Backbone as JSON Lines, residues from 0, in Angstrom:
{"i":0,"aa":"X","n":[93.11,118.18,114.8],"ca":[94.34,117.5,114.41],"c":[94.63,117.83,112.95]}
{"i":1,"aa":"X","n":[95.88,117.88,112.61],"ca":[96.33,118.25,111.28],"c":[95.93,117.19,110.24]}
{"i":2,"aa":"X","n":[95.33,117.65,109.15],"ca":[94.9,116.75,108.06],"c":[96.09,116.11,107.35]}
{"i":3,"aa":"X","n":[97.27,116.74,107.44],"ca":[98.45,116.25,106.73],"c":[99.14,115.09,107.44]}
{"i":4,"aa":"X","n":[98.72,114.78,108.65],"ca":[99.34,113.7,109.39],"c":[98.9,112.38,108.76]}
{"i":5,"aa":"X","n":[99.85,111.56,108.3],"ca":[99.47,110.3,107.65],"c":[98.84,109.31,108.65]}
{"i":6,"aa":"X","n":[98.02,108.42,108.11],"ca":[97.35,107.43,108.95],"c":[98.33,106.62,109.78]}
{"i":7,"aa":"X","n":[99.46,106.24,109.19],"ca":[100.4,105.4,109.93],"c":[100.94,106.11,111.17]}
{"i":8,"aa":"X","n":[101.13,107.42,111.09],"ca":[101.58,108.16,112.27],"c":[100.46,108.22,113.32]}
{"i":9,"aa":"X","n":[99.22,108.4,112.85],"ca":[98.09,108.41,113.78],"c":[97.94,107.05,114.46]}
{"i":10,"aa":"X","n":[98.17,105.97,113.7],"ca":[98.1,104.63,114.28],"c":[99.15,104.48,115.37]}
{"i":11,"aa":"X","n":[100.36,104.92,115.08],"ca":[101.44,104.81,116.08],"c":[101.09,105.61,117.34]}
{"i":12,"aa":"X","n":[100.54,106.79,117.15],"ca":[100.18,107.62,118.31],"c":[99.01,107.0,119.07]}
{"i":13,"aa":"X","n":[98.05,106.43,118.33],"ca":[96.91,105.77,119.0],"c":[97.37,104.56,119.77]}
{"i":14,"aa":"X","n":[98.32,103.81,119.21],"ca":[98.85,102.63,119.92],"c":[99.58,103.04,121.2]}
{"i":15,"aa":"X","n":[100.1,104.26,121.2],"ca":[100.78,104.77,122.4],"c":[99.79,105.34,123.41]}
{"i":16,"aa":"X","n":[98.5,105.24,123.1],"ca":[97.48,105.66,124.05],"c":[96.86,107.01,123.79]}
{"i":17,"aa":"X","n":[97.19,107.63,122.67],"ca":[96.66,108.95,122.35],"c":[95.28,108.79,121.7]}
{"i":18,"aa":"X","n":[94.25,108.99,122.47],"ca":[92.88,108.8,122.01],"c":[92.52,109.75,120.87]}
{"i":19,"aa":"X","n":[93.03,110.98,120.91],"ca":[92.75,111.94,119.83],"c":[93.2,111.41,118.47]}
{"i":20,"aa":"X","n":[94.28,110.67,118.45],"ca":[94.8,110.12,117.19],"c":[93.82,109.09,116.63]}
{"i":21,"aa":"X","n":[93.3,108.23,117.5],"ca":[92.32,107.25,117.02],"c":[91.03,107.94,116.59]}
{"i":22,"aa":"X","n":[90.62,108.95,117.32],"ca":[89.42,109.7,116.94],"c":[89.58,110.31,115.55]}
{"i":23,"aa":"X","n":[90.77,110.77,115.22],"ca":[91.03,111.32,113.89],"c":[90.94,110.21,112.83]}
{"i":24,"aa":"X","n":[91.46,109.04,113.14],"ca":[91.34,107.91,112.2],"c":[89.86,107.57,111.97]}
{"i":25,"aa":"X","n":[89.09,107.57,113.03],"ca":[87.65,107.3,112.92],"c":[87.0,108.37,112.06]}
{"i":26,"aa":"X","n":[87.31,109.62,112.33],"ca":[86.72,110.71,111.56],"c":[87.03,110.57,110.06]}
{"i":27,"aa":"X","n":[88.25,110.18,109.75],"ca":[88.66,110.04,108.36],"c":[87.97,108.87,107.65]}
{"i":28,"aa":"X","n":[87.73,107.79,108.37],"ca":[87.32,106.55,107.69],"c":[85.92,106.06,108.01]}
{"i":29,"aa":"X","n":[85.22,106.64,108.98],"ca":[83.93,106.07,109.37],"c":[82.88,106.18,108.27]}
{"i":30,"aa":"X","n":[82.84,107.27,107.53],"ca":[81.83,107.42,106.49],"c":[82.06,106.4,105.37]}
{"i":31,"aa":"X","n":[83.3,106.29,104.92],"ca":[83.62,105.32,103.87],"c":[83.34,103.89,104.32]}
{"i":32,"aa":"X","n":[83.68,103.59,105.57],"ca":[83.41,102.26,106.12],"c":[81.91,101.99,106.14]}
{"i":33,"aa":"X","n":[81.14,102.97,106.62],"ca":[79.68,102.8,106.66],"c":[79.12,102.56,105.26]}
{"i":34,"aa":"X","n":[79.55,103.36,104.28],"ca":[79.05,103.19,102.9],"c":[79.39,101.81,102.36]}
{"i":35,"aa":"X","n":[80.62,101.38,102.6],"ca":[81.03,100.04,102.14],"c":[80.17,98.96,102.8]}
{"i":36,"aa":"X","n":[80.01,99.03,104.1],"ca":[79.26,98.02,104.84],"c":[77.78,98.07,104.44]}
{"i":37,"aa":"X","n":[77.26,99.28,104.21],"ca":[75.86,99.42,103.77],"c":[75.64,98.65,102.48]}
{"i":38,"aa":"X","n":[76.55,98.8,101.55],"ca":[76.4,98.11,100.27],"c":[76.59,96.61,100.42]}
{"i":39,"aa":"X","n":[77.32,96.2,101.42],"ca":[77.53,94.78,101.66],"c":[76.36,94.17,102.42]}
{"i":40,"aa":"X","n":[75.85,94.88,103.42],"ca":[74.74,94.37,104.25],"c":[73.39,94.56,103.59]}
{"i":41,"aa":"X","n":[73.2,95.68,102.94],"ca":[71.94,95.93,102.26],"c":[70.92,96.75,103.04]}
{"i":42,"aa":"X","n":[71.18,97.04,104.3],"ca":[70.25,97.9,105.02],"c":[71.0,98.77,106.02]}
{"i":43,"aa":"X","n":[70.42,99.93,106.3],"ca":[71.09,100.95,107.1],"c":[71.33,100.52,108.54]}
{"i":44,"aa":"X","n":[70.36,99.87,109.15],"ca":[70.5,99.49,110.56],"c":[71.65,98.5,110.74]}
{"i":45,"aa":"X","n":[71.7,97.48,109.9],"ca":[72.79,96.5,109.97],"c":[74.13,97.17,109.69]}
{"i":46,"aa":"X","n":[74.15,98.05,108.69],"ca":[75.4,98.72,108.32],"c":[75.92,99.56,109.48]}
{"i":47,"aa":"X","n":[75.02,100.25,110.15],"ca":[75.44,101.07,111.29],"c":[76.02,100.2,112.4]}
{"i":48,"aa":"X","n":[75.34,99.09,112.71],"ca":[75.83,98.17,113.75],"c":[77.18,97.59,113.38]}
{"i":49,"aa":"X","n":[77.31,97.14,112.13],"ca":[78.56,96.51,111.69],"c":[79.69,97.54,111.67]}
{"i":50,"aa":"X","n":[79.42,98.73,111.17],"ca":[80.47,99.77,111.13],"c":[80.94,100.12,112.54]}
{"i":51,"aa":"X","n":[80.0,100.27,113.46],"ca":[80.38,100.57,114.85],"c":[81.18,99.42,115.46]}
{"i":52,"aa":"X","n":[80.73,98.2,115.21],"ca":[81.44,97.02,115.73],"c":[82.85,96.95,115.15]}
{"i":53,"aa":"X","n":[82.99,97.3,113.86],"ca":[84.31,97.27,113.22],"c":[85.24,98.31,113.85]}
{"i":54,"aa":"X","n":[84.72,99.49,114.15],"ca":[85.54,100.53,114.79],"c":[85.95,100.13,116.2]}
{"i":55,"aa":"X","n":[85.03,99.53,116.94],"ca":[85.35,99.06,118.29],"c":[86.4,97.95,118.23]}
{"i":56,"aa":"X","n":[86.2,97.03,117.28],"ca":[87.15,95.93,117.14],"c":[88.53,96.45,116.71]}
{"i":57,"aa":"X","n":[88.53,97.45,115.83],"ca":[89.81,98.04,115.4],"c":[90.54,98.65,116.59]}
{"i":58,"aa":"X","n":[89.8,99.36,117.44],"ca":[90.41,99.98,118.62],"c":[91.01,98.9,119.51]}
{"i":59,"aa":"X","n":[90.24,97.85,119.76],"ca":[90.73,96.81,120.68],"c":[91.85,95.98,120.07]}
{"i":60,"aa":"X","n":[91.92,95.91,118.75],"ca":[92.95,95.1,118.09],"c":[94.11,95.94,117.57]}
{"i":61,"aa":"X","n":[94.1,97.23,117.85],"ca":[95.12,98.13,117.31],"c":[96.54,97.7,117.69]}
{"i":62,"aa":"X","n":[96.7,97.15,118.87],"ca":[98.04,96.71,119.29],"c":[98.58,95.61,118.39]}
{"i":63,"aa":"X","n":[97.68,94.82,117.78],"ca":[98.1,93.74,116.89],"c":[98.2,94.14,115.44]}
{"i":64,"aa":"X","n":[97.87,95.39,115.11],"ca":[97.97,95.87,113.73],"c":[99.43,95.99,113.36]}
{"i":65,"aa":"X","n":[99.86,95.19,112.38],"ca":[101.27,95.12,111.99],"c":[101.68,96.26,111.06]}
{"i":66,"aa":"X","n":[100.72,96.86,110.39],"ca":[101.05,97.93,109.45],"c":[101.47,97.43,108.08]}
{"i":67,"aa":"X","n":[101.31,96.11,107.82],"ca":[101.64,95.57,106.51],"c":[100.69,96.12,105.45]}
{"i":68,"aa":"X","n":[99.46,96.38,105.85],"ca":[98.46,96.98,104.97],"c":[98.2,98.39,105.49]}
{"i":69,"aa":"X","n":[97.48,99.17,104.69],"ca":[97.12,100.51,105.18],"c":[96.05,100.35,106.26]}
{"i":70,"aa":"X","n":[95.9,101.36,107.1],"ca":[94.88,101.31,108.13],"c":[93.51,101.15,107.5]}
{"i":71,"aa":"X","n":[93.27,101.86,106.39],"ca":[91.96,101.81,105.72],"c":[91.63,100.38,105.28]}
{"i":72,"aa":"X","n":[92.55,99.71,104.61],"ca":[92.25,98.35,104.14],"c":[92.1,97.4,105.32]}
{"i":73,"aa":"X","n":[92.88,97.6,106.37],"ca":[92.74,96.76,107.57],"c":[91.37,96.96,108.2]}
{"i":74,"aa":"X","n":[90.94,98.21,108.32],"ca":[89.63,98.52,108.89],"c":[88.5,97.96,108.02]}
{"i":75,"aa":"X","n":[88.62,98.11,106.72],"ca":[87.6,97.58,105.81],"c":[87.55,96.06,105.87]}
{"i":76,"aa":"X","n":[88.7,95.43,106.07],"ca":[88.71,93.97,106.2],"c":[87.93,93.55,107.45]}
{"i":77,"aa":"X","n":[88.14,94.26,108.53],"ca":[87.37,93.97,109.75],"c":[85.88,94.13,109.45]}
{"i":78,"aa":"X","n":[85.52,95.24,108.79],"ca":[84.12,95.47,108.44],"c":[83.57,94.4,107.52]}
{"i":79,"aa":"X","n":[84.36,94.0,106.52],"ca":[83.92,92.96,105.58],"c":[83.68,91.65,106.31]}
{"i":80,"aa":"X","n":[84.6,91.27,107.18],"ca":[84.44,90.02,107.93],"c":[83.2,90.05,108.81]}
{"i":81,"aa":"X","n":[82.99,91.17,109.49],"ca":[81.81,91.28,110.35],"c":[80.52,91.25,109.52]}
{"i":82,"aa":"X","n":[80.53,91.92,108.37],"ca":[79.34,91.94,107.51],"c":[79.04,90.55,106.96]}
{"i":83,"aa":"X","n":[80.08,89.84,106.54],"ca":[79.89,88.48,106.01],"c":[79.39,87.56,107.12]}
{"i":84,"aa":"X","n":[79.99,87.68,108.31],"ca":[79.53,86.85,109.44],"c":[78.07,87.13,109.75]}
{"i":85,"aa":"X","n":[77.68,88.38,109.69],"ca":[76.29,88.75,109.98],"c":[75.35,88.12,108.96]}
{"i":86,"aa":"X","n":[75.72,88.16,107.69],"ca":[74.87,87.6,106.63],"c":[74.8,86.08,106.73]}
{"i":87,"aa":"X","n":[75.93,85.44,107.03],"ca":[75.93,83.98,107.07],"c":[75.26,83.43,108.31]}
{"i":88,"aa":"X","n":[75.17,84.24,109.36],"ca":[74.44,83.79,110.55],"c":[72.95,83.78,110.3]}
{"i":89,"aa":"X","n":[72.53,84.36,109.18],"ca":[71.13,84.32,108.81],"c":[70.25,85.29,109.56]}
{"i":90,"aa":"X","n":[70.85,86.34,110.11],"ca":[70.02,87.35,110.76],"c":[69.12,87.97,109.7]}
{"i":91,"aa":"X","n":[67.85,88.07,110.0],"ca":[66.98,88.69,109.02],"c":[67.31,90.17,108.85]}
{"i":92,"aa":"X","n":[67.28,90.6,107.61],"ca":[67.5,92.01,107.36],"c":[66.22,92.59,106.79]}
{"i":93,"aa":"X","n":[65.98,93.81,107.15],"ca":[64.8,94.5,106.67],"c":[65.22,95.4,105.53]}
{"i":94,"aa":"X","n":[64.59,95.24,104.39],"ca":[64.91,96.08,103.25],"c":[64.25,97.43,103.45]}
{"i":95,"aa":"X","n":[65.06,98.41,103.76],"ca":[64.54,99.75,103.98],"c":[64.62,100.55,102.7]}
{"i":96,"aa":"X","n":[63.81,101.54,102.62],"ca":[63.81,102.4,101.45],"c":[64.78,103.56,101.65]}
{"i":97,"aa":"X","n":[65.61,103.47,102.7],"ca":[66.56,104.53,102.97],"c":[67.63,104.53,101.89]}
{"i":98,"aa":"X","n":[68.11,105.69,101.57],"ca":[69.13,105.84,100.55],"c":[70.32,106.56,101.16]}
{"i":99,"aa":"X","n":[71.47,106.32,100.6],"ca":[72.6,107.16,100.93],"c":[72.33,108.51,100.28]}
{"i":100,"aa":"X","n":[72.96,109.56,100.76],"ca":[72.68,110.86,100.16],"c":[72.8,110.8,98.65]}
{"i":101,"aa":"X","n":[71.8,111.31,97.97],"ca":[71.75,111.29,96.51],"c":[71.77,112.72,95.99]}
{"i":102,"aa":"X","n":[72.04,112.84,94.7],"ca":[71.98,114.18,94.13],"c":[70.57,114.74,94.28]}
{"i":103,"aa":"X","n":[70.43,116.02,94.1],"ca":[69.12,116.66,94.25],"c":[68.09,115.95,93.38]}
{"i":104,"aa":"X","n":[66.9,115.78,93.94],"ca":[65.82,115.09,93.24],"c":[65.41,115.89,92.01]}
{"i":105,"aa":"X","n":[65.12,115.15,90.95],"ca":[64.68,115.77,89.71],"c":[63.18,115.6,89.55]}
{"i":106,"aa":"X","n":[62.78,115.43,88.33],"ca":[61.38,115.2,88.02],"c":[60.91,113.91,88.68]}
{"i":107,"aa":"X","n":[59.63,113.82,89.07],"ca":[59.13,112.62,89.74],"c":[59.36,111.33,88.95]}
{"i":108,"aa":"X","n":[59.13,111.37,87.64],"ca":[59.32,110.16,86.84],"c":[60.8,109.75,86.81]}
{"i":109,"aa":"X","n":[61.68,110.73,86.68],"ca":[63.12,110.45,86.67],"c":[63.54,109.88,88.02]}
{"i":110,"aa":"X","n":[63.03,110.47,89.09],"ca":[63.35,109.99,90.44],"c":[62.84,108.58,90.65]}
{"i":111,"aa":"X","n":[61.65,108.29,90.16],"ca":[61.07,106.95,90.29],"c":[61.93,105.92,89.56]}
{"i":112,"aa":"X","n":[62.35,106.25,88.36],"ca":[63.21,105.33,87.57],"c":[64.56,105.12,88.26]}
{"i":113,"aa":"X","n":[65.1,106.2,88.83],"ca":[66.38,106.07,89.54],"c":[66.24,105.13,90.72]}
{"i":114,"aa":"X","n":[65.15,105.27,91.48],"ca":[64.93,104.39,92.63],"c":[64.72,102.94,92.2]}
{"i":115,"aa":"X","n":[64.01,102.74,91.1],"ca":[63.83,101.38,90.59],"c":[65.17,100.77,90.2]}
{"i":116,"aa":"X","n":[66.0,101.56,89.54],"ca":[67.33,101.09,89.11],"c":[68.17,100.75,90.34]}
{"i":117,"aa":"X","n":[68.19,101.64,91.34],"ca":[68.96,101.39,92.56],"c":[68.48,100.12,93.26]}
{"i":118,"aa":"X","n":[67.17,99.93,93.33],"ca":[66.63,98.74,93.98],"c":[67.02,97.47,93.22]}
{"i":119,"aa":"X","n":[66.97,97.51,91.89],"ca":[67.35,96.35,91.09],"c":[68.82,96.0,91.3]}
{"i":120,"aa":"X","n":[69.67,97.02,91.32],"ca":[71.1,96.79,91.52],"c":[71.36,96.27,92.93]}
{"i":121,"aa":"X","n":[70.71,96.88,93.93],"ca":[70.89,96.45,95.32],"c":[70.45,94.99,95.5]}
{"i":122,"aa":"X","n":[69.32,94.62,94.9],"ca":[68.86,93.24,95.01],"c":[69.81,92.28,94.31]}
{"i":123,"aa":"X","n":[70.3,92.67,93.14],"ca":[71.25,91.81,92.42],"c":[72.55,91.66,93.21]}
{"i":124,"aa":"X","n":[73.05,92.76,93.78],"ca":[74.25,92.68,94.62],"c":[74.02,91.74,95.8]}
{"i":125,"aa":"X","n":[72.84,91.81,96.39],"ca":[72.52,90.96,97.53],"c":[72.48,89.49,97.2]}
{"i":126,"aa":"X","n":[72.3,89.16,95.93],"ca":[72.24,87.76,95.51],"c":[73.6,87.2,95.1]}
{"i":127,"aa":"X","n":[74.61,88.07,95.01],"ca":[75.96,87.6,94.7],"c":[76.55,86.88,95.9]}
{"i":128,"aa":"X","n":[77.44,85.91,95.67],"ca":[78.17,85.32,96.8],"c":[78.94,86.41,97.54]}
{"i":129,"aa":"X","n":[79.11,86.24,98.83],"ca":[79.69,87.28,99.69],"c":[81.03,87.79,99.19]}
{"i":130,"aa":"X","n":[81.95,86.9,98.8],"ca":[83.27,87.35,98.33],"c":[83.16,88.18,97.06]}
{"i":131,"aa":"X","n":[82.3,87.75,96.15],"ca":[82.13,88.5,94.9],"c":[81.54,89.88,95.18]}
{"i":132,"aa":"X","n":[80.53,89.92,96.04],"ca":[79.88,91.19,96.38],"c":[80.89,92.14,97.03]}
{"i":133,"aa":"X","n":[81.66,91.61,97.98],"ca":[82.64,92.44,98.69],"c":[83.67,93.01,97.72]}
{"i":134,"aa":"X","n":[84.21,92.16,96.86],"ca":[85.22,92.62,95.89],"c":[84.64,93.67,94.96]}
{"i":135,"aa":"X","n":[83.43,93.45,94.47],"ca":[82.8,94.38,93.54],"c":[82.5,95.72,94.22]}
{"i":136,"aa":"X","n":[82.02,95.69,95.44],"ca":[81.72,96.93,96.16],"c":[83.02,97.71,96.42]}
{"i":137,"aa":"X","n":[84.07,97.01,96.82],"ca":[85.34,97.69,97.07],"c":[85.9,98.31,95.79]}
{"i":138,"aa":"X","n":[85.78,97.6,94.67],"ca":[86.3,98.11,93.4],"c":[85.45,99.25,92.86]}
{"i":139,"aa":"X","n":[84.14,99.08,92.89],"ca":[83.24,100.02,92.24],"c":[82.93,101.23,93.09]}
{"i":140,"aa":"X","n":[82.5,101.01,94.31],"ca":[82.06,102.11,95.15],"c":[83.18,102.73,95.97]}
{"i":141,"aa":"X","n":[84.11,101.91,96.44],"ca":[85.21,102.44,97.25],"c":[86.43,102.79,96.4]}
{"i":142,"aa":"X","n":[86.39,102.43,95.1],"ca":[87.45,102.73,94.14],"c":[88.82,102.26,94.61]}
{"i":143,"aa":"X","n":[88.85,101.08,95.23],"ca":[90.12,100.51,95.68],"c":[90.81,99.81,94.51]}
{"i":144,"aa":"X","n":[92.13,99.81,94.55],"ca":[92.91,99.08,93.55],"c":[92.83,97.59,93.86]}
{"i":145,"aa":"X","n":[93.25,96.77,92.91],"ca":[93.27,95.32,93.14],"c":[94.13,94.98,94.35]}
{"i":146,"aa":"X","n":[95.26,95.7,94.5],"ca":[96.13,95.45,95.65],"c":[95.44,95.77,96.97]}
{"i":147,"aa":"X","n":[94.73,96.88,97.01],"ca":[94.0,97.24,98.23],"c":[92.88,96.26,98.51]}
{"i":148,"aa":"X","n":[92.19,95.82,97.47],"ca":[91.13,94.82,97.65],"c":[91.73,93.53,98.18]}
{"i":149,"aa":"X","n":[92.87,93.13,97.62],"ca":[93.55,91.93,98.09],"c":[93.92,92.03,99.56]}
{"i":150,"aa":"X","n":[94.45,93.19,99.96],"ca":[94.8,93.39,101.37],"c":[93.56,93.34,102.25]}
{"i":151,"aa":"X","n":[92.5,93.99,101.78],"ca":[91.27,94.04,102.57],"c":[90.66,92.66,102.74]}
{"i":152,"aa":"X","n":[90.68,91.88,101.68],"ca":[90.01,90.57,101.7],"c":[90.95,89.41,102.01]}
{"i":153,"aa":"X","n":[92.25,89.67,102.08],"ca":[93.19,88.6,102.31],"c":[93.31,87.67,101.11]}
{"i":154,"aa":"X","n":[93.28,88.25,99.91],"ca":[93.32,87.48,98.66],"c":[94.51,87.92,97.82]}
{"i":155,"aa":"X","n":[94.93,87.04,96.92],"ca":[95.97,87.39,95.96],"c":[95.36,88.25,94.86]}
{"i":156,"aa":"X","n":[96.24,88.9,94.08],"ca":[95.75,89.71,92.96],"c":[95.0,88.85,91.95]}
{"i":157,"aa":"X","n":[95.48,87.66,91.71],"ca":[94.81,86.75,90.77],"c":[93.42,86.38,91.3]}
{"i":158,"aa":"X","n":[93.3,86.14,92.6],"ca":[92.0,85.81,93.19],"c":[91.04,86.99,93.11]}
{"i":159,"aa":"X","n":[91.56,88.2,93.33],"ca":[90.73,89.41,93.23],"c":[90.23,89.56,91.8]}
{"i":160,"aa":"X","n":[91.13,89.4,90.84],"ca":[90.74,89.51,89.43],"c":[89.65,88.48,89.1]}
{"i":161,"aa":"X","n":[89.84,87.27,89.54],"ca":[88.85,86.21,89.28],"c":[87.51,86.54,89.93]}
{"i":162,"aa":"X","n":[87.55,87.0,91.18],"ca":[86.31,87.37,91.87],"c":[85.56,88.48,91.13]}
{"i":163,"aa":"X","n":[86.3,89.48,90.67],"ca":[85.67,90.59,89.98],"c":[85.1,90.18,88.63]}
{"i":164,"aa":"X","n":[85.8,89.33,87.91],"ca":[85.28,88.84,86.62],"c":[83.99,88.08,86.85]}
{"i":165,"aa":"X","n":[83.99,87.16,87.81],"ca":[82.78,86.38,88.09],"c":[81.66,87.26,88.63]}
{"i":166,"aa":"X","n":[82.0,88.22,89.49],"ca":[80.98,89.12,90.05],"c":[80.31,89.92,88.94]}
{"i":167,"aa":"X","n":[81.1,90.44,88.02],"ca":[80.53,91.24,86.93],"c":[79.68,90.38,86.01]}
{"i":168,"aa":"X","n":[80.13,89.15,85.73],"ca":[79.33,88.23,84.91],"c":[78.01,87.91,85.6]}
{"i":169,"aa":"X","n":[78.09,87.57,86.88],"ca":[76.88,87.22,87.62],"c":[75.94,88.41,87.75]}
{"i":170,"aa":"X","n":[76.51,89.58,87.99],"ca":[75.68,90.78,88.11],"c":[74.97,91.07,86.79]}
{"i":171,"aa":"X","n":[75.7,90.95,85.69],"ca":[75.09,91.14,84.37],"c":[73.93,90.18,84.18]}
{"i":172,"aa":"X","n":[74.13,88.91,84.55],"ca":[73.08,87.89,84.42],"c":[71.89,88.21,85.32]}
{"i":173,"aa":"X","n":[72.17,88.61,86.56],"ca":[71.09,88.91,87.51],"c":[70.3,90.17,87.11]}
{"i":174,"aa":"X","n":[70.96,91.09,86.42],"ca":[70.29,92.33,86.02],"c":[69.6,92.21,84.66]}
{"i":175,"aa":"X","n":[69.77,91.08,83.98],"ca":[69.17,90.93,82.65],"c":[67.66,91.14,82.65]}
{"i":176,"aa":"X","n":[66.9,90.56,83.6],"ca":[65.45,90.82,83.6],"c":[65.12,92.32,83.75]}
{"i":177,"aa":"X","n":[65.89,93.02,84.56],"ca":[65.66,94.46,84.72],"c":[66.02,95.21,83.43]}
{"i":178,"aa":"X","n":[67.05,94.73,82.73],"ca":[67.4,95.33,81.44],"c":[66.31,95.07,80.41]}
{"i":179,"aa":"X","n":[65.76,93.87,80.43],"ca":[64.7,93.51,79.48],"c":[63.46,94.38,79.66]}
{"i":180,"aa":"X","n":[63.19,94.78,80.9],"ca":[62.0,95.61,81.16],"c":[62.32,97.1,81.13]}
{"i":181,"aa":"X","n":[63.58,97.45,80.86],"ca":[63.95,98.85,80.74],"c":[64.26,99.56,82.04]}
{"i":182,"aa":"X","n":[64.34,98.81,83.14],"ca":[64.65,99.42,84.43],"c":[66.11,99.84,84.49]}
{"i":183,"aa":"X","n":[66.97,98.97,83.97],"ca":[68.41,99.23,84.0],"c":[68.89,99.5,82.58]}
């Protein structure tokens, strides 16, 4: 399928029953969705389950997609809701040492410090309230604008700004012990 076809046209074609159009939407957004959900859930197995569930839910709810938001923000909102529901249900998560693809490994000591830093940040993110974590991940890792974050989370721009300010303050506080020991 042509890369120049906008998402909204693919959505319209998928709603008309064209499976190839939805497959193209999945191809375009599944990696970003997985990365976002991974950072929200904290482990690869949960992220994979939530991302797959979000794609299935998007397919089944496509007829109700109004198009007020972009397909990407709508899909991420589904993923965010599923990830938050999973965390609040108290399902145990296993902290895996799996990483998203990283740059080529350097010296062992440098690699060890990088892993320590990643683990400290991941643990601190995991301790943030769900809304703060979601907003921060969308802003930092997914590079979404405040408007896109608002669409994804169903929040006003003022609420997004407030969430991000509090998330950054809390993250700074949570990372202070790691900063004191030189990890971060």
